[in-house]
C-alpha positions in Angstrom: 3.8 5.1 10.2 1.5 3.1 12.4 0.0 -0.2 11.2 -2.4 -2.7 12.7 -3.8 -6.1 11.9 -7.2 -4.7 12.5 -6.8 -1.8 10.1 -8.8 -1.4 6.9 -6.7 0.8 4.7 -3.8 -0.3 2.5 -1.5 1.2 -0.2 -2.1 0.1 -3.8 1.0 1.1 -5.8 2.9 0.7 -9.1 6.4 1.5 -10.2 6.4 4.3 -12.7 8.7 2.1 -14.9 5.9 -0.6 -15.0 2.6 1.3 -15.8 0.3 -1.7 -15.9 1.5 -3.8 -13.0 -0.1 -2.8 -9.6 0.9 -4.3 -6.2 -0.4 -4.1 -2.5 2.2 -2.9 0.0 3.6 -5.3 2.6 6.4 -3.0 3.9 8.8 -0.2 3.0 12.4 -1.0 3.6 14.8 1.5 5.1 16.3 2.1 1.6 12.9 3.3 0.3 12.0 0.1 -1.7 8.4 -1.1 -1.3 7.8 -4.8 -0.9 4.5 -6.3 -2.2 2.2 -8.6 -0.2 0.9 -11.9 -1.3 -1.6 -12.8 1.4 -4.0 -10.9 3.6 -1.9 -11.3 6.7 1.2 -9.7 4.9 -0.7 -6.5 3.9 0.4 -3.4 5.8 -2.9 -2.0 7.1 -3.5 1.5 8.3 -6.1 2.2 11.0 -7.1 5.6 9.5 -7.6 6.7 6.0 -5.7 10.0 6.7 -2.6 8.1 7.8 -2.6 6.1 4.6 -3.3 9.2 2.5 -0.4 11.1 4.0 1.9 8.1 3.3 0.8 8.1 -0.3 1.2 11.8 -0.6 4.8 11.6 0.6 5.5 8.5 -1.6 4.4 10.1 -4.9 6.1 13.5 -4.2 9.4 12.3 -2.7 12.9 13.2 -3.9 13.9 14.8 -7.1 12.2 12.1 -9.1 9.4 9.9 -7.8 9.6 6.1 -8.3 6.0 5.2 -7.5 2.3 6.0 -8.2 0.0 5.0 -5.4 -3.6 5.1 -4.1 -5.4 4.3 -0.9 -7.8 1.3 -1.0 -9.8 -0.6 1.5 -8.5 -4.1 2.0 -10.9 -7.0 2.7 -10.3 -10.6 3.5 -11.5 -13.3 1.1 -11.2 -16.8 2.3 -8.3 -17.9 4.5 -5.3 -16.2 3.0 -6.5 -14.1 0.0 -7.8 -10.6 -0.1 -9.4 -8.1 -2.4 -9.3 -4.3 -2.6 -12.3 -2.0 -2.9 -12.4 1.6 -4.0 -13.2 4.5 -1.7 
């Protein structure tokens, strides 16, 4: 998984146990837990859409029972620390 501060693509995910609460990915820990980002600088950004798509594909089909639902979104800076996501 390669990330960059100049990338444009991020992972928008939700836990299957919380169907209405969506997050933006900051990092994925070694135990498989995904941590959410609060500011633009914390967001894990992919340089290429295909890299982000492959990550999502593996995330939603992993193990005997998936934990997450996810999508690839374009991340854009708004102001100094905030951000917004736009569809593809």
